[in-house]
C-alpha positions in Angstrom: 93.2 58.6 -291.4 94.5 55.2 -292.4 97.7 56.3 -294.0 101.1 56.2 -292.2 104.0 58.6 -292.8 107.2 56.5 -292.7 110.7 58.0 -292.8 114.1 56.5 -293.0 117.0 58.8 -292.0 120.7 58.3 -291.5 121.2 61.0 -288.8 125.0 61.2 -289.1 126.4 60.5 -285.7 126.8 63.4 -283.3 130.1 65.1 -283.1 131.5 68.5 -282.1 133.6 68.8 -285.3 132.9 71.9 -287.3 131.3 72.6 -289.6 128.1 70.5 -289.3 128.5 69.8 -285.6 125.5 68.2 -283.9 125.0 71.5 -282.0 124.5 73.2 -285.4 122.5 70.5 -286.9 120.1 69.7 -284.0 117.7 72.6 -284.4 117.4 71.9 -288.1 116.8 68.3 -287.4 114.2 69.1 -284.8 112.4 71.5 -287.2 112.4 68.9 -290.0 110.9 66.2 -287.8 108.3 68.6 -286.4 107.4 69.6 -289.9 106.9 65.9 -290.9 105.9 64.2 -287.7 106.4 60.7 -289.2 104.4 57.9 -287.5 107.5 55.7 -287.9 111.1 57.0 -288.1 113.8 54.4 -288.8 117.2 56.0 -287.9 120.7 55.0 -288.5 124.0 56.1 -286.9 122.4 57.9 -284.0 124.4 57.9 -280.7 122.6 57.5 -277.4 122.9 61.1 -276.3 121.8 62.2 -279.8 118.8 60.0 -279.7 117.8 61.4 -276.3 118.0 64.9 -277.9 115.7 63.9 -280.7 113.3 62.3 -278.2 113.3 65.6 -276.3 112.7 67.6 -279.4 109.8 65.4 -280.6 106.4 65.7 -279.0 105.8 63.9 -275.8 103.7 61.2 -277.4 106.7 59.8 -279.3 108.8 56.9 -278.0 111.6 54.8 -279.4 113.2 51.4 -279.4 116.9 50.8 -280.0 120.1 49.2 -278.8 123.7 50.3 -279.3 125.4 48.0 -281.7 128.2 47.3 -279.2 125.6 46.6 -276.6 123.6 48.7 -274.1 124.0 52.4 -274.9 127.4 51.9 -276.7 128.1 52.9 -280.3 125.6 53.6 -283.0 121.9 52.7 -282.9 119.4 51.4 -285.5 116.7 53.2 -283.4 113.0 53.4 -284.4 110.9 56.3 -283.2 107.2 56.1 -283.4 104.0 58.0 -282.6 102.4 56.2 -279.6 99.0 57.8 -280.2 98.9 55.9 -283.5 101.0 52.8 -283.0 101.3 50.3 -280.2 104.6 48.3 -280.1 103.7 44.6 -279.4 107.2 43.1 -279.5 110.7 43.9 -280.6 114.1 42.3 -281.1 117.6 43.1 -282.2 120.0 40.9 -284.3 123.6 41.4 -285.3 124.4 41.0 -289.0 126.9 38.2 -288.6 127.1 34.4 -288.5 126.1 34.6 -284.8 123.2 37.1 -285.0 122.3 36.7 -281.3 125.8 37.6 -280.1 126.1 41.3 -279.1 128.7 43.1 -281.2 129.5 40.2 -283.5 130.8 40.6 -287.0 132.0 37.9 -289.4 131.3 38.7 -293.0 134.2 41.0 -293.9 132.8 44.2 -292.2 135.2 46.0 -289.9 132.2 47.9 -288.4 129.5 46.2 -286.3 126.2 46.0 -288.2 122.8 45.2 -286.8 119.1 45.2 -287.4 116.1 46.2 -285.2 112.6 44.6 -285.6 109.3 45.9 -284.1 105.8 44.5 -284.5 103.2 47.3 -284.3 99.5 47.4 -284.0 97.9 50.4 -285.7 95.5 51.9 -283.2 93.5 53.5 -286.1 92.8 50.3 -288.0 93.7 47.5 -285.6 96.0 46.0 -288.2 99.5 44.8 -287.4 102.7 45.2 -289.4 106.5 44.8 -288.8 109.1 47.5 -289.1 112.6 46.4 -289.8 115.4 49.0 -289.6 119.0 48.4 -290.5 122.3 49.9 -291.7 124.5 47.7 -294.1 128.2 47.9 -294.3 129.9 50.7 -296.3 133.0 48.7 -297.3 132.3 45.0 -297.8 130.1 43.8 -300.6 130.1 40.4 -299.1 128.8 41.8 -295.8 126.0 43.7 -297.6 125.0 40.5 -299.5 125.1 38.3 -296.5 123.2 40.9 -294.5 120.6 41.1 -297.2 120.2 37.4 -297.2 119.7 37.3 -293.5 117.1 40.1 -293.5 115.4 38.7 -296.5 115.1 35.2 -295.0 113.9 36.6 -291.7 111.2 38.7 -293.5 110.1 35.6 -295.4 109.2 34.0 -292.0 106.9 36.9 -291.1 103.2 36.6 -292.0 102.4 40.3 -291.6 103.0 43.3 -293.8 106.5 44.6 -293.6 108.2 48.0 -293.9 112.0 47.8 -294.2 113.9 51.1 -293.7 117.6 51.6 -293.9 120.9 52.9 -295.2 121.9 50.0 -297.4 125.2 51.6 -298.8 124.1 50.0 -302.1 122.6 51.8 -305.1 118.9 51.2 -305.7 118.2 49.4 -309.0 121.9 48.9 -309.7 123.3 46.5 -307.0 123.1 42.9 -306.0 121.9 43.9 -302.6 119.0 45.8 -304.0 118.1 42.9 -306.4 118.1 40.4 -303.6 115.9 42.5 -301.2 113.4 43.4 -303.9 112.6 39.8 -304.5 109.3 40.0 -302.6 109.7 43.6 -301.4 108.7 46.7 -303.3 110.7 49.9 -303.6 108.4 52.6 -302.3 110.1 55.2 -304.4 109.2 53.4 -307.6 105.8 52.2 -306.3 104.1 55.4 -305.3 103.7 58.8 -307.0 106.9 60.7 -306.4 106.1 64.1 -304.7 109.6 65.4 -304.9 112.5 65.4 -307.4 115.0 62.6 -307.3 118.3 63.2 -305.6 121.2 61.1 -304.4 120.4 60.4 -300.8 124.0 60.9 -299.6 125.3 64.4 -300.2 128.1 64.8 -297.6 127.0 68.4 -297.0 127.9 69.2 -300.6 125.6 70.1 -303.5 122.7 67.8 -304.0 123.0 65.5 -307.0 119.8 65.3 -309.2 119.0 61.7 -310.0 122.0 60.6 -308.0 122.5 57.2 -306.3 119.8 56.3 -303.8 121.4 54.3 -301.0 118.7 55.0 -298.5 115.4 53.1 -299.1 112.1 52.2 -297.8 111.0 48.7 -299.0 107.5 47.3 -298.3 105.5 44.2 -298.6 101.7 43.9 -298.1 101.1 47.7 -298.1 99.9 50.3 -300.6 102.3 53.2 -301.2 100.3 56.4 -301.6 103.3 58.7 -302.1 107.1 58.8 -301.9 109.5 61.6 -301.3 113.2 62.5 -300.8 113.2 65.4 -298.3 115.7 68.2 -298.9 114.8 70.4 -296.0 117.7 72.7 -294.8 117.9 76.0 -293.1 120.4 78.8 -293.5 122.6 76.5 -295.6 122.6 73.9 -292.8 121.4 70.4 -293.5 120.3 68.2 -290.6 122.5 65.3 -291.8 124.9 64.3 -294.5 122.1 62.1 -295.9 118.6 63.1 -297.1 115.7 61.4 -295.4 113.4 59.3 -297.6 109.7 59.1 -296.9 106.7 57.0 -297.9 103.0 57.5 -297.2 101.7 54.0 -296.8 98.4 52.2 -296.2 98.6 48.9 -294.4 
């Protein structure tokens, strides 16, 4: 099969606070991921121990790349999980979304929270083709930070000669924000590109009722690939959602 199942998922960082503690959410998260088995899973907000739990709950042939945004295993990760039977990681890198992108933990564009981006170049073992996955989490407070972050990511993507898949929680509304407008100059919104196999919902629900046709702040954008299908996954069990966001998915062909 030449198609790849890609998922972007803000995991909601692990905490013991009830309700919706990580202890309660982890088995639901595990079942969702086992149901879908994405070839690529771009995550946001995961803490190191939480990511180790997810790695344990996925099949043994999965691996992941990530770095805490405060360096090492500290703070939240923009981790990318992948199926090693299908994909071979050839190189990876991390940058901080700031005026000094190579300085660990740096921030300079009005964001109080450290923001970063992870890049991985993969070879598809099934086809031999290469592509780049870019995974990020933009700021939730500062519009300037979101725009400057979008400019940085967009400029970096423009230097890449390979197909690109950009996953992330952009904290900006698809089709109705300057951040989206900038990033979709040369990148395609997978939700609009491929047949939608699920209803549309706002991707942040905060453990409350889902909002039909609500704001999409989690996206998968692509360049140089064909989108075969797109979905917003509403899996839950016993009233428990795995996160306060819904994962978004795209079936792509590089």
